[in-house]
C-alpha positions in Angstrom: -30.5 67.3 12.3 -30.5 66.6 16.4 -30.1 69.6 18.8 -26.6 67.8 19.9 -25.5 68.1 16.2 -26.6 71.7 15.7 -24.7 72.6 18.9 -21.6 71.0 18.1 -21.9 72.8 14.5 -22.5 76.1 16.1 -19.8 76.0 18.7 -17.1 74.7 16.3 -18.3 77.7 13.7 -18.0 80.0 16.9 -14.4 78.9 17.7 -13.4 78.9 14.1 -14.5 82.4 13.6 -12.8 83.4 17.0 -9.6 81.9 15.9 -9.6 83.3 12.4 -10.2 86.4 13.6 -7.6 86.6 16.1 -5.0 85.1 13.6 -5.9 88.1 11.2 -5.7 90.7 13.8 -1.8 90.2 14.5 0.1 93.4 13.4 2.8 93.2 10.8 6.2 93.6 12.5 8.2 96.7 11.6 11.2 98.6 12.5 11.6 102.3 13.0 13.1 102.4 9.6 10.0 101.1 8.2 7.8 103.5 9.8 9.9 106.8 9.2 11.0 105.5 5.7 7.4 104.5 4.4 5.0 105.9 6.9 2.0 106.2 4.7 2.2 102.2 3.6 1.5 101.7 7.6 -1.1 104.4 8.0 -4.3 103.0 9.9 -2.6 99.5 10.0 -1.8 97.2 13.1 2.1 97.0 13.5 4.3 95.6 15.9 7.7 97.1 17.2 10.1 96.9 19.5 11.5 99.7 21.3 12.1 101.8 24.5 9.1 103.1 25.9 9.4 106.4 27.8 7.0 108.4 29.8 7.5 111.4 31.7 6.3 115.1 31.9 4.6 116.0 28.7 6.3 112.7 27.0 4.7 109.1 26.2 6.7 107.5 23.5 8.4 104.6 22.0 11.9 105.2 20.8 14.8 103.5 19.0 17.2 104.1 21.9 17.5 105.6 25.6 20.4 107.8 25.6 22.1 110.0 28.4 20.4 113.3 28.1 23.4 115.2 29.2 21.3 117.6 31.4 21.9 115.8 34.6 24.0 112.9 35.4 22.9 109.5 34.4 19.5 110.8 33.1 18.1 108.8 30.2 15.8 110.2 27.5 14.5 109.2 24.6 17.1 108.6 21.4 16.8 108.3 17.9 13.5 108.5 16.3 10.4 108.1 18.5 6.8 107.8 18.2 4.1 109.1 20.4 2.0 106.5 22.2 -1.5 107.3 22.3 -3.5 106.7 25.4 -0.3 105.3 27.1 0.2 101.6 28.2 -1.4 99.0 30.7 -0.6 99.7 34.4 0.7 96.0 34.5 3.4 96.9 32.1 4.0 100.5 33.4 4.6 99.5 36.9 7.0 97.0 35.8 9.3 99.8 34.2 12.3 101.5 35.7 12.0 104.6 37.6 14.2 107.7 37.6 13.4 111.1 39.2 16.5 112.7 38.4 15.1 116.3 36.6 11.5 116.7 38.2 8.6 114.5 38.1 9.1 110.7 37.9 9.8 109.1 34.7 9.4 105.5 33.5 11.1 103.7 31.0 11.8 100.2 29.6 12.1 98.0 26.6 8.8 97.0 25.3 7.3 94.9 22.3 4.1 97.1 21.4 1.4 96.2 19.0 -1.2 99.0 18.0 -2.6 100.9 15.4 -0.2 103.4 13.6 -1.5 106.8 12.5 0.7 109.1 10.5 0.2 112.4 9.1 -1.6 114.2 11.8 -0.5 116.1 14.8 -0.4 113.9 18.1 0.8 114.0 21.4 1.7 117.1 23.4 1.1 120.2 21.8 0.7 118.4 18.6 4.5 117.9 18.4 4.4 114.6 16.9 3.7 113.5 13.3 2.9 110.0 14.1 1.5 107.8 16.8 0.6 104.3 17.8 -2.7 103.3 19.7 -1.7 100.3 21.6 -3.8 96.9 21.8 -1.0 94.8 23.3 2.3 95.6 25.3 4.6 93.4 26.8 7.9 94.3 28.5 11.1 92.8 27.3 14.3 91.9 29.2 16.6 94.9 29.3 19.1 96.4 32.2 19.9 100.2 32.0 23.4 101.1 31.3 25.5 101.8 34.2 
């Protein structure tokens, strides 16, 4: 075989392996019902979920909703069920989120699609207060506006 043919075969093989690897790494799209109804099924697996990222004092979660906390007028906080986000999210996404500083330190929040490894049956987050976490591998902001 000629060097050119071997090079073409080698490059083709590399492209195939990279493409196949990327296709296989896509997480399974899940809902909060899926994660909380059958956590063991997704433990250790890559999942994709849409929800509301919230980052504040000792809180870093993806939640089903953002609701008024009732502690201060207009203050939003994670609502429904939520999962700790291990390691946070990339600066590029975090810096695009909404800000509020109604009750102390600045908080960031917004709607996101998050892909990452789901872990269940441990103690995660601040003080081990969460039974599950997602370690993000990809996060993208989604269009959304806070309620008025």
